[in-house]
C-alpha positions in Angstrom: 66.6 145.1 112.6 64.7 143.5 115.5 63.6 140.6 117.1 59.3 140.6 117.1 58.0 139.2 120.0 54.2 138.4 120.8 53.3 137.0 124.3 49.5 135.8 125.3 48.2 137.9 122.0 44.3 137.7 121.6 42.1 139.4 119.1 38.4 139.6 119.1 36.1 140.8 117.1 32.7 141.4 119.6 32.5 138.2 121.5 34.3 136.4 119.2 37.4 135.6 119.2 39.6 134.7 116.0 43.4 134.7 117.5 43.3 132.8 121.0 46.3 133.7 122.8 49.6 132.9 120.9 53.2 133.3 121.7 55.9 133.7 119.3 59.6 134.9 119.4 61.2 135.6 115.6 64.5 136.5 116.1 66.7 139.1 114.5 67.4 138.5 110.6 65.5 135.7 110.8 62.5 135.0 107.9 59.4 133.5 109.2 56.4 132.2 107.3 53.1 132.1 109.1 51.1 129.8 106.8 48.0 128.1 107.3 44.0 127.5 105.8 41.9 130.5 105.0 40.1 131.8 108.1 43.5 130.3 110.4 44.4 133.9 112.0 47.7 134.5 110.1 46.7 137.7 108.1 45.2 139.2 111.3 48.2 138.2 113.3 50.6 140.0 110.8 48.3 143.2 110.9 48.3 143.6 114.7 52.5 143.3 114.5 51.9 145.9 111.8 49.4 148.3 114.0 46.6 147.9 111.4 44.7 145.8 113.9 44.4 146.5 117.3 45.3 144.2 119.9 42.3 142.5 122.2 44.9 141.3 124.6 48.8 140.4 125.3 51.5 141.9 124.2 53.6 142.6 120.4 57.3 144.3 120.7 59.3 145.3 118.2 63.1 145.0 119.6 62.8 146.3 122.8 59.4 148.3 122.9 55.9 147.0 123.7 54.0 148.7 120.6 50.3 147.9 121.3 49.7 151.6 121.4 51.9 152.9 119.0 50.5 153.8 115.1 51.6 151.6 112.3 54.0 154.6 111.0 56.0 154.9 114.5 56.8 151.0 114.4 59.4 151.3 111.7 58.3 148.5 110.2 57.0 148.1 106.4 54.2 146.3 104.9 53.8 144.2 101.0 50.6 144.0 100.4 49.4 141.3 97.4 47.6 144.2 95.8 50.9 146.0 95.1 49.2 149.5 96.1 51.0 151.6 94.3 50.1 154.9 93.0 49.0 154.6 89.3 49.8 158.3 88.3 53.5 158.1 89.8 56.5 156.8 87.8 58.7 153.8 89.8 61.1 156.5 90.7 58.2 158.6 92.5 56.6 155.5 94.3 59.7 154.2 95.5 60.8 157.8 97.3 57.3 158.9 98.3 57.2 157.8 101.9 60.9 159.3 102.4 59.2 162.5 100.8 56.4 162.3 103.6 59.3 162.1 106.0 60.5 165.3 104.8 64.1 163.7 103.8 66.8 165.6 102.1 66.3 165.3 98.4 70.0 163.6 98.0 69.0 160.7 101.5 66.1 160.2 98.9 67.7 160.1 95.6 70.2 157.5 97.1 67.8 154.9 99.0 65.9 154.8 95.9 68.5 154.1 93.6 69.7 151.3 96.1 66.3 149.2 96.3 66.3 150.0 92.5 70.3 148.1 91.9 68.8 145.8 94.3 65.8 144.8 92.8 67.0 145.3 89.2 64.4 148.2 88.5 66.5 150.7 87.1 65.4 150.6 83.5 62.0 151.2 84.7 62.6 154.3 86.9 60.7 156.6 84.5 57.9 154.1 83.9 54.4 154.2 85.5 53.1 150.9 87.4 50.3 150.3 84.5 53.1 149.7 82.0 54.6 146.8 84.3 54.2 143.5 84.5 52.7 142.1 87.9 56.1 140.4 88.7 57.7 144.1 88.1 54.9 145.8 89.8 55.5 143.3 93.2 59.6 144.2 92.9 58.5 148.2 93.0 56.2 147.4 96.0 59.2 146.2 97.5 61.5 148.6 97.1 58.9 151.1 98.4 59.3 149.1 101.7 63.1 148.5 101.6 63.8 152.8 101.3 62.8 153.2 104.8 65.4 150.9 106.0 62.7 149.2 108.6 63.3 147.2 111.7 60.8 144.5 110.4 59.6 143.7 106.8 55.7 142.3 106.5 55.1 140.6 103.4 51.2 139.8 103.1 50.6 136.9 100.9 52.3 139.0 98.2 52.5 136.8 95.2 48.7 135.3 95.6 48.0 137.4 92.5 50.8 136.1 90.3 50.3 133.4 87.7 52.5 130.0 88.6 55.9 130.9 86.5 55.9 134.2 88.1 55.3 133.0 91.7 58.4 131.0 91.5 60.4 133.9 90.1 59.3 136.0 92.8 60.1 133.1 95.5 63.8 133.8 94.4 63.8 137.5 94.5 62.5 137.8 97.8 65.1 135.1 99.2 67.6 137.3 97.4 66.0 140.3 99.0 66.7 138.7 102.5 70.2 137.4 101.9 71.0 141.2 100.7 69.7 143.3 103.3 69.6 140.7 106.2 66.3 141.8 107.3 63.9 140.3 109.7 60.9 139.2 107.2 57.4 138.0 108.8 55.9 136.4 105.6 52.3 135.4 105.3 50.5 132.7 102.7 48.2 129.8 102.7 50.5 128.3 100.1 52.9 125.4 101.8 55.4 125.6 98.9 56.0 129.2 99.5 56.5 128.5 103.0 58.8 125.2 102.5 60.9 127.2 99.9 61.2 130.6 101.6 61.5 130.4 105.6 64.2 129.9 108.3 60.8 129.0 110.5 57.5 127.9 109.8 54.3 128.9 112.1 51.9 126.6 111.5 48.2 128.1 112.2 44.5 126.7 112.3 41.6 128.4 114.0 43.6 131.1 115.8 45.9 128.7 117.5 49.4 128.1 116.4 50.0 124.1 115.9 53.5 124.0 115.3 56.7 126.3 114.8 60.0 124.9 113.1 62.4 124.2 110.3 60.9 123.5 106.7 62.9 120.0 107.3 61.4 119.5 110.9 57.9 120.1 110.3 57.7 118.0 107.0 59.8 115.1 108.9 58.2 115.5 112.4 54.4 117.1 112.3 53.4 117.6 115.7 49.9 116.2 114.5 47.7 115.1 111.8 46.7 118.5 110.6 50.5 119.3 110.4 51.1 116.1 108.5 48.2 116.8 105.8 48.7 120.1 105.6 52.4 120.0 104.6 54.0 118.4 101.7 52.6 117.7 98.5 50.9 115.3 97.7 49.5 115.2 101.4 50.7 112.2 104.0 48.3 108.9 103.5 46.4 108.8 107.1 44.8 105.0 107.9 43.4 104.1 111.1 44.7 100.9 112.6 44.8 99.3 116.3 47.8 97.8 118.3 47.9 94.3 118.4 50.4 91.7 119.4 53.0 93.9 118.1 51.4 94.6 115.4 49.2 97.3 113.4 45.7 95.8 112.2 44.4 98.1 109.8 41.1 98.9 110.0 38.9 96.7 107.5 42.3 95.9 105.7 45.5 94.3 106.4 48.4 93.6 109.2 51.5 95.7 109.3 54.5 95.1 111.2 54.5 98.0 113.9 57.4 100.5 113.0 60.3 99.6 115.4 60.7 103.4 116.0 57.0 103.6 118.3 57.3 100.2 120.2 57.9 101.5 123.3 55.0 104.5 122.5 52.1 102.4 122.2 49.9 100.1 124.3 48.3 97.0 123.4 44.5 97.6 121.9 45.5 101.2 121.2 43.6 103.2 118.4 46.2 104.9 116.5 46.6 106.4 113.1 49.1 105.2 110.6 51.0 108.4 108.3 53.1 108.0 105.7 54.0 109.6 102.4 53.9 109.0 98.8 57.3 108.8 98.7 58.1 106.0 101.0 55.1 103.9 99.3 56.2 102.8 96.2 55.5 100.3 93.5 57.6 96.9 93.7 60.2 96.8 91.1 60.1 100.7 90.9 61.2 102.0 94.3 64.3 103.6 96.0 66.3 101.1 97.8 64.9 100.5 101.6 67.2 100.4 104.2 65.3 98.9 106.9 62.2 97.0 107.6 59.5 97.8 105.0 55.9 96.5 104.4 54.1 94.9 101.4 50.7 95.5 100.7 48.5 94.4 97.1 46.6 97.8 95.9 44.0 98.3 93.0 45.5 101.4 91.4 42.3 103.4 90.4 44.1 106.6 88.6 47.5 107.3 87.2 49.1 110.7 87.0 52.2 110.7 84.9 54.4 113.3 86.2 57.8 112.7 83.8 60.3 111.0 85.7 57.9 109.3 88.2 54.2 108.6 88.2 51.7 109.0 91.0 49.5 106.3 91.8 45.8 106.7 93.7 44.6 103.4 95.1 42.7 102.4 98.3 44.4 100.5 100.9 41.7 99.5 104.3 38.8 101.5 102.9 41.0 104.8 102.0 42.3 106.5 99.2 46.2 106.5 99.5 48.8 108.1 96.9 51.8 106.3 96.2 54.8 107.0 93.3 56.6 104.8 91.1 59.9 105.6 90.1 61.2 104.7 86.2 57.6 104.8 85.7 56.0 102.2 82.7 52.1 102.6 81.7 49.5 101.3 84.6 46.1 100.4 83.7 43.2 101.8 86.0 41.8 98.3 88.0 45.7 96.6 87.6 46.5 95.1 90.9 49.7 95.5 92.1 52.6 95.0 95.1 53.7 98.4 96.8 56.1 98.4 99.7 56.0 100.7 103.0 59.2 102.1 104.7 58.4 101.3 107.8 61.4 103.9 109.1 59.7 106.5 107.6 56.3 106.0 109.1 54.5 107.8 111.6 51.9 107.5 114.6 49.5 109.8 115.9 46.9 109.0 118.5 43.4 108.5 117.3 41.9 110.4 120.1 44.2 113.5 120.4 45.6 113.5 116.8 48.8 114.3 118.0 52.3 112.4 117.1 53.2 109.6 119.0 57.3 109.9 118.3 
């Protein structure tokens, strides 16, 4: 397997630049997920690594080789697409071994590689069937098997689960994670689904408008978002954001109540500074139905406009400082729309962002 390095990589279509000089290092055997909204440049970046898109500027390296000018077949990569790209007239066995047939490998080697891939992905019972008789999840496993047989340096996945229903997506996430554990491979995976990114990745690369916003472990980007974009993109429900001003060691929420200034930010802000207070629903809970808060907390009264029962917890929607926010209630009870309740905000789990730059003040 191999490292993948991107150095000042740019992609332009005529005068329009869609990837803006990104830098990224992916380690040997690492599972890295590129995530972001549609049009952020993640699939274009993947296709430049694969050689399916020409690089306008910068360098892409796989292992010790700069591969800018190498065609895809000489990069020793395998790519799995969202539409499976299987040959409908071939059996599963023939689909798995086709790339090795084209490479004129010995038949014994092909048979062994196909058998190994089938065993890894539990495809042995489907070997003589054609793709049209398989479920979506089974076809995706065949597509992954076709990638495995080549023993590539790098696996590239381009939104491979987007055509599957919710239950199959969950199952296939597990399959892909198991695949990585078995074949010990370098994987670069593209998705717009932050749940996929959080559950699969060793590290997440969050992109927006052709730029990398943050790189880190799933826990790191969730707990320490670099800016308001990452804060609202990673995590479900998204982080609540409220405009505020620092006044006399407190936070005056715009058009609303005053809160204590979280102690962890006391040395990072100035009197009169405009900031954005961020907090997740898990840290803003109905009093009496909340987790035990070990540090400082603030209390706010809020009218509930809507409730969403989720079984062991309920998601509550209300308005605070003129903005809609989301809170949670553990051990739920029925809540009437329009009911005014007291909520506790765990200040030790809050975030502050500069209002002008949108960057974290931690």
